[in-house]
Structure formats: C-alpha cells, structure tokens
C-alpha positions in Angstrom: -62.9 -60.4 38.5 -63.9 -57.1 37.1 -63.3 -54.8 35.3 -60.8 -56.3 32.8 -59.0 -54.6 31.2 -58.5 -52.0 33.9 -56.7 -48.7 34.5 -56.5 -48.8 38.3 -58.5 -51.4 40.3 -59.8 -54.9 39.9 -62.4 -56.4 42.2 -62.5 -60.0 43.2 -65.8 -61.6 44.4 -66.2 -65.1 45.9 -68.3 -67.1 48.3 -65.2 -69.0 49.5 -61.8 -68.1 51.0 -58.9 -67.7 48.6 -55.3 -66.7 48.7 -54.3 -64.6 45.6 -51.1 -63.4 44.0 -50.6 -60.9 41.2 -47.7 -62.1 39.0 -45.9 -60.3 36.2 -44.9 -62.1 33.0 -41.4 -62.7 34.3 -42.9 -64.6 37.2 -42.2 -62.0 39.9 -44.9 -61.8 42.6 -46.1 -58.1 42.8 -48.9 -58.4 45.3 -50.5 -61.1 47.4 -53.3 -61.3 49.9 -56.5 -63.1 51.0 -60.1 -63.0 49.8 -62.4 -63.9 52.6 -66.1 -64.5 51.8 -66.9 -61.4 49.9 -65.1 -58.8 47.8 -61.5 -57.6 47.6 -60.3 -54.5 45.7 -56.7 -54.7 44.3 -54.9 -51.5 43.3 -53.0 -51.8 40.0 -52.7 -48.1 39.4 -48.9 -48.1 40.1 -48.3 -51.0 37.7 -47.1 -50.5 34.1 -49.5 -51.2 31.3 -49.1 -54.9 30.7 -50.6 -58.3 31.2 -50.5 -59.9 34.6 -51.6 -63.2 36.0 -53.9 -63.5 39.0 -53.3 -66.8 40.8 -56.1 -68.0 43.1 -55.7 -70.8 45.6 -58.6 -72.1 47.6 -58.1 -72.7 51.3 -60.1 -75.9 50.8 -57.8 -77.5 48.1 -54.4 -77.2 46.6 -55.7 -76.5 43.1 -54.6 -73.3 41.6 -56.6 -71.2 39.1 -55.0 -68.5 36.9 -56.7 -65.5 35.2 -55.3 -62.9 32.9 -55.5 -59.2 33.9 -54.8 -56.5 31.3 -53.6 -53.2 32.7 -54.1 -50.3 30.3 
C-alpha cells in the first residue's frame, strides 16, 4: 500500500486476489471492493483527515490482515 500517509489516493498491489474494506475508527465500513492480480486505486479525497483501517481478506483463506492508513 502506498503512499501512506496520503491526501487523496492509496494504491494496493498484490499477486493474489483479495477483498478489501476501508473502516473508520468507529468500525463503520466506508468502502469495499476487490483487488484482482494487480493494482487497485482507492480514492480517499472525500474522507476527513484521520486514521483508517484497511482490512484485507484473501480469497484463498479466511485470515484477515489489517493495515493503518493515515489521511492528511
């Protein structure tokens, strides 16, 4: 994931297929989608400056991974 912190977009790159969610600190899901063998651009420009969680779930397993996104 890059850039982080960001003012507008973050890019996700992977060689596998993932579902992703952007979650605010109250637990509300703000955005969700799929990353399919490549790169996905996520627009955060309408979000308030804050910290968000990126939840990644592989299509091959039920394990979840979380990353912190800082929006400035």
